[in-house]
N, C-alpha and C positions, 0 to 999 in steps of 0.2 A: 847787133841789132840791123836788118837789113841793109846793106850798100845802096847808097841812091847817087844817080850820077849827078856830076858836077859840071855843066856848063859852062864855058871861057865868059859867057856873059851873054843873052839876049842884046843880038845888036840893034834893034827897034825900039829898046829900052837907053835912058840918057840915066848919067851916072843916081843921079836923083830922084827919078822913076823907079830903080833899082833898088833904092834904098826903102822908096814909100812902099814898096810891094814886099820887100822882107819883113816893113816896121807892122805892117796890115796882118801877115802872118801868122806872127809874134802873137798881136793883141787878140785873136779870134777863142784863146784859149785860156782859161782859169787854173788847171791844176799844176803847180810847179815843175812837176817833172815832165809836162808835154810842154811846159812854154822852155825850159831849158833846151829840148829837143828840138823845139823849133827857131828856138835864137841859132841854135850849132849848125842848123841846115841852111839855114837863112845866110849866114856871114859864108859859109862854105860856097854856097851857089852863085852870092853875090860879089864873091873875090874871083871865082875860079879856080878854087887851091883843090887838090888831091884827098887831103883831110881835114879835117876840123875838129875841136874836142873843147868842152866847158866842164872847168873843174869848179866845185863851192865847195872851200875848208869845212871840217871841222876844228875843234878846240883840242886833237888830240894827234896833231902831225900828220893826218890823212887828211882825205876828202870825203866829206858827209854824201855828195852826191859827184858820181862824175859822167858826162854824156858824152859819145864819139858821133862822127858820121865820115861816113866814108871806109870803114869798118863792116867786113861783113861778121853774123853773128860767131861762124867760126874762130876769125881771125882772133875776135874779142876775147873769146874761150878758153883762145890758145895764148894768149900773152899773159892771163891768169890776176893775178889781186889788181885791185886800184894802185895806180902810185901813190908815193909817199908826198909832201912838202918840202921837195930837195929841188938842187939844180937851178934849172932854166925856171919851170913852175914856181919855188920857192921865191925866185925872183921876182918873177911877177904878181905876188903875192903880198910881196912889199915894197913896191915902188910903183906910183900913178903914170910912171912915163907907159909908152910901149916898149916893144922890144922887138926889133927886126934888125933879123942875120942872114947873108949870104948862105951860111951851113951850120946849124944850130949843131952840126958834132965838133964846129970848132971852137965852139962858146969855151969860157973857162970854168963857168959850171957845167956843164956837160958831164952827166954822168953814167949817159948807156943806157941803154933798155934789156928786155926781154929776150931770150932769140926768135920769139913770134912776131915781135914788134914790128912795123913797116919800117922802113927806111926813109927817114927825114930830111929833108936839106934843107931850102930856104923857108922862112921860118918867121912868120910875124904875132907876135901876140899884144894883147892888150888886158888891163884888169877892168871890172867891173866893175864901178864905184856906185853907191847909194848912199844920198846925206854923209859924205867924208869918208864911209868906211867902203874898202874892198870888202866884196861879196862874192867875187868871183874871178876867174881864170880864163879870158876866150884865146885859143890859138888856133891858127890856120899854118899850114904848110904844104910844100911842095906845087906853089904855081908855076906852068911853062914863064919862063922870062920872068921868073922873082916877083916880089911883093917893090910895089912902089910907092912914093909917096902920095897917090891919089888913091892907091887903093887902104894907106893908111890914114886919110880925110875918111873915106866912106867906112871903115870900119869903125872910127870913132863917134860917126851921127850913130850909125847903128848899135853902137854898145850901150850910148847915152840912154838909148829909147828900151834897148831890151835889159838897163839898170829898174826903167821904169816898170814895165813888164811884169820883171819877176818880183818886183815890190807889191803889185795889186795881184799878183797870184801869193803871193805869203798873207797878206792882208785878206784876202777871201777863204783861202785854208784856215786861216785866223780865225775867221767868222765862224766859218762852218763847222772848230772845235767848238765854241763858246756856244752855240747852236745845239751842238750835240748833247753839250752839258747840260743845257737849259733842258735840254728833252730829255734827259736823265733824271733831271731834279724834278720834272712834271710827271714823270712816271711814279715816280716813288712819292709824289703824291698822291695821285692818284691808291698806288695799293693803298696808301694811308685809309686813305679818306673811303676807297672801296670797300676793298677785301678785308683790311682790318676791322673795318665795326661789321661787316656781314659775320666775321670769324668770331667777333665776340659776341653780337645777339645769336647767332647759332649756341656757343657756348653757354649763355643764361636759356635760353630755350631747353636744350638739352636736360639741365641741372633741373628746372623745373617739371619739364615732363617725368624725369626719374621720382621726383617728388610726387606723382600725381599717379604712379601705378598703383598702387596699393588702393587709395583709399578712393581717387576718383579717373577709372581706367577710359572712359569720356575724354576725358579733357585732355589725359596724357595721351591718347590717341590724336588729340587734336594739334599739342606741340609735338608731338612727331612729324606727324606731318608738314610743322611748318619749320620743323628742323631741314628733311628734305627738300625745300622749296628754298632755304637759306643757302643749303651746301651747294645747289644746284646754280643759284646766282652767285656764290662765290666762284665756283667751276668757270662759268661764264666771264666772270671778270678775271680771273686769271689766265684765263686763254687769249682774252684782248690784249692782255700788257706781253704775251708773250707775241704773238703776232709783231706786235710795236716794238719789241728788241730783238724779234729776228732778222740777221742783215739780210738787206734787200740784193736778190739773185741779178743785180740789173745787167750786169757785164755780160752774165751769161745767157738769160734770158731776155733781157730786153723790159722796156717799158711795157708794152701792153700785156705781156704775159705775166710780168712781177704782180703788176696791180692789178690782175684779173684772180693771180691768186690769193691777193690779199683779199680782194673784195673777197672769194669764198669764203676762207677761213673765219673772216668776221660775220658773214651770211650766218654760219652753223653757231658761231659764237652767242650770238644776238639775239634776241625773240625779234627783234623788229626784223624785215625784208633788207636784205644789202644785193642790190644787182648791179652787173656791168656790160658796158656796150661800147665797141670802137670799131673805127669806122674810116679807111683812108690814113691811117698814122704812119709816116716815114719812121727810119731811127734819125732820133734828135742827136744832138753834141749829149757825149757822158753829163758836162754840169747841167744842161737842161734838164732832163732824164731824171737826172736826181731831185731835181728842185722841182719837178713835177709829181713826182712819188712823196716826196716829205710834204707838198700842199696839200695833196688828196690824203694823205695819212692823218692830217693836222684837222680836215675838214670832215672826215669820218669820225675821231675822237669825238669830235665839238656834237655831231648829230647823233650818235649814238651813248654819250655819257650824258649830254643837257639839256636835248632837246624835245626829249619823249616821241620821238617820229619811232610812228608805224612803219616806214616804209624810206627808203634812203638812196638814191640812185647816181651812179657814177660814169659820166660818160664821158670817153676821148676818141677827136676828131684830129683828120688835119684839118691846115687851117692856112691862111697866105696865099702867095706868090708860089704856084706849081706845087702847093701842098706841102712846102717844106717845112713848115711850124705845127704849131699841135694848140689845140684848145680844151679842155679841162672844166666839166661839169661838174658837181658836186652839189645834188637837191634833199631834200626833207620836208617831209608834212608834219614837220613839230610846231611847237607851240611859239616858235620864233622870238623875234626880242628887235628892241629900237636900237638901233646900232648908233645912235647921238648919243644916249643913253648909257651905254656898256661903254663907249669912251667916255662919259664923264666922268664915270662913277670908278676910271680905271680898272677895268675890268675887258682885258684886251683878248680874251679867249682865244690867245694864237694868235687874233689878225698881225701884229707887226709883223712876227715873226714871219707869215704867209706873203705879206707885202713884201718885205723885205728878198728872198728866196725870190719871187718873180721879178724885183727889179734887178738884183744881181748876175740874171741870167739875159737879161735884156728883155725883160717880161710885162706884164700888167696885170692887175687882179684886181674883182671888184664881186664886191656881196650884196645882197639884197635880203632884206629879212622886215619882218614886221609883226607885231605881236599878232598870235593868230594864224598867219598865213605860212608858215614853213621858214625855210633859209635856202639861199643859193648861192654856192660861190663858182667863179670861174677864172680861169686863171689860162692865159693865150700865150706862147714863148713862138719867137720867128723859127727856131729851126737853124739848120746851117746856111 
């Protein structure tokens, strides 16, 4: 990864203010990999070390994830494979006490480095503990003048917050996995309810047409017309499902382009008109962009499959201070419904998952609908 400058500490910040700044930096992220990277960079900057690394162990004597800071991409590639759980690292993964050394090379457990590895001297390492379990090891090396008791106290505070940030990130990713599993189940249900039923009707209609060809050609032609209609509807349903299954290219294309592309495909796949507009939208944090996209997909799914709408509009606009946030609006002219009746009947139409997605990225979601008036879903996220 690119090397970042490690200042020796901002004189304008006291120790507790510096820790607070580091904790806030960690808390802004939800993806585990990014949280690990931010913990490592924050620790290095906080203590003014030249190098920092954080390892999350696996169950096979290695590391499931290993993040470094202060090492360039070229250096990291030259170092080679990830380290194993041995030497000083192994000690840190089995001992709750911190490890502080004047020269790590003289430690009894020191086992050497690959030839491209930078030379480390003074060393401070501390396990990351969550609910009594060591979930990682954070260490820093090469601080001018060596590490002090004060450095150890600061790192202990930072590591406690790092455990919380890492735990929250893992819960978020687990929640996202469960949501994806739920979406797969919903898509499978849609395939069964919509496409499978249409294909079954198509087969019966085709058999009826074949039986009528000789004795009633006119009725046979009518049945064949119905076959063509059912086949077209089944193809539309399949195209819509493919759109939902297709991985969104958020990282490559961004939210606006990705959402515009999906709306365009849905407009072609369905008889209803589906349109998209965007105005003043800035790039959002990755987790927020993913949440906005998924809420838009869920709202579009409801409008196109359940509302009987003739027109669906999707609008995305900048919002909040300096336009850093975004507001999504999905509106249809369908039959609408009574939200309270739907809630009492236990039919959520994806509303729970949409609200959870919005809340999970610090946003809010609202829904307006009534029988005969269509439905409007709005979501707003704060941005960076």
